[in-house]
N, C-alpha and C positions, 0 to 999 in steps of 0.2 A: 504494500500500500504506500500511500504518500509518506507516512512516518518512516518506513524502511528506506525509501529513496533518499529522504533528507538526512536521515541518520548516516547512511552510507557516504553521502557527500561530506558530512561533517568529519567523518573519520579520515577521509582522504584529502581534504582541502584545509591546510593550516590557516590560510587567510580567512576563510569563512568561519572556521572554528573560533578564531580570535574575535571576529565581528559579532558572532552569536554570543560568545562568552561575555563580551562587554555589555550587550543588551541585557543579559541575565544579571550581571553584577551591578549595573547601575540602578536596578530595582531596589537595592539596599538603601540608596540615598532617598529614593522616592518614598519607600515604605517607612523608613525610620526618621529621617530628618524632615521630610516634607509632610508626612501624613500621620504617623502613629506616635512616635516617641517625643520628638522635639516640641510639638505644639503643647502636649501635656506637661512636659518638663518646664517649658517656658511659663505656662500658666501657674503651675503648682510650686515651682522652685524659683526660677530666675526672676519672675515678676510677682512673687508671692506677697510682697509688701505693698503692692498696689491694689486699689479697689478692683473688683472682678471686671466691671465694664471697661475700665482703663486697660487692663491686661488684654482683654479681647480686642479692643480698638488698636492697641500698639502692635499686636500680632498681625492684625489685618493690614495695618499701614505697612509693616515690614514686608509682608508677602506681596502686597500690591506694588510697592516701590521696586522690589526685586524683579517682578514680572515685567514691569514697565521698562526698566533699564535693559533687561535681557532682550525684550522685543525691539528696542531702539538700536542696540549695538549689534545684534545678530547680522543684519544685512551688511553693515559696515565692516565688521571683522571678516565676514565671508568673502566680501569683495577684496579686502586687503590680502587675505590668505591666497586667493586665486591669483592676484596680481604679482605677489611675491613668490608664488610657488611653494608655499610653506604650510600647507594644510596640517601635516602631521605635527609640526612644531607648535602650531596654534592649538591643536587638539591636546597635545601633552601639557602645554602651559596651562590651559583652562581646566583640564582634568586634575592636574596637581593642585591648582588653586582650590578646587572644590574639596579635594582630599584633605589638604592642610587646614582649611577653614572648618571642616567637619571635625577633625581631630582636636582643633583648638577649642571646640565647644566644651571640652572637658573642663576648661578653666572658668566656665560660666557657672557660678555658684548662686546661692540665694541672694537676691537683690541685684544681680548682674544682668538685668533685662536689656540694658543698652548694649553690653558686650555680646549677649546672645543674639540680639537683633542684627548687630553689625556683622557678626560671623555668619549668620544665616544669609544675610544679604549677599555677602561675598561668595559664600558657598553655592548659593542658588544661581547666581550669575555665572560662576565657573561651570556648574553642572549644565545649565542651559546652553551656554556657548560651546562647551565640549560636544554636546549632542548635535549641534549644527554641523560640526566637522565629521563626527561619527557617521551621520546620515550621508554626508557628501562622499564618503569612501565607497559606498555601495556600487555606483556606476563603474568604478575602477576594478572591482573584483568579480562582477558577474555580467553576463550578457543581458541586453535589454529584455529579452523574452523571459529571463529567469528572475527579474527584479521582484515581481509581485510575489512569487513563491518564496523567495529568500527573505524579503523584508517582512512579509506577513506571517510566514509559517516557521521559518528556521529558528528564530529566538524561542518560540513556544515549544518547538520540538526539542531544542536544547534543554529547556527547563524540564521537560518530561524525562529526558535522559538522566539529568542530574537528580531529579526526584526519585527515579527508579534506583539510581545508584545509592542515594541516601537510604531508601528502604532496604536495599540489600545489605548495606553496612549495619543498619539496625538489627537485621536478621542475624548477621554473622556475630554481632556482639551479644546476641541473646535477648534483645529488647523486642517487645511488641511494638510495632510501628506506631499504632494509634496511642498507646500508652506513653511512648517516648515523646511523640509530638505534643501531647497534652502536658507532659512534664515541662517541656520547653516553654510552652505558653504560660504555665504557672510560674516558672522561674522569671520570665520577663515581667509578669505582673508584680512579683515580689520585689524585683529590682526597682521598678517604678515607684512602688509603695515606700521603699527605703529612701530613695532619692527625694521623694516628696516630703518625707518627715525629717530630712537632714537639716 
């Protein structure tokens, strides 16, 4: 089937494997920094000393400003990278910016809402800009007729392969997959609870 075809391509094509792996890996930023962990941490820890409606407003302002800046600079940096022939350098630079800003969020403690906002702003801009270049690599590694299949289905197929690998590792370690997954969710909730009470 389609899954087998794409899985076979992933095994034999290092460039497509790297492209799909990045698509899978950048979900960590989307899931933790943008959606699940940081918004809660910002509200319950970094901005805990502010009134609740102010916390919500500041987070909304931060997110809005980050999206606006990313939207404005994306065509500019894209054109600059094309003109200079430096897509990969731009990609690595913005990717590392997002990584370093995300790591630096460790230093945002209780009351450090301004630091958390600034780091999220920088990280989100880096993440969005890196994705501009990530997407622009696709025409260089696949033929036009393969684009739809690769861009729409390959990252999802790669996630399925990794998901199956994770289940197999759990099995080899003697864990029930569902139990192990539930335990991870409980651990994440406990970490958030501890951070919130710090």
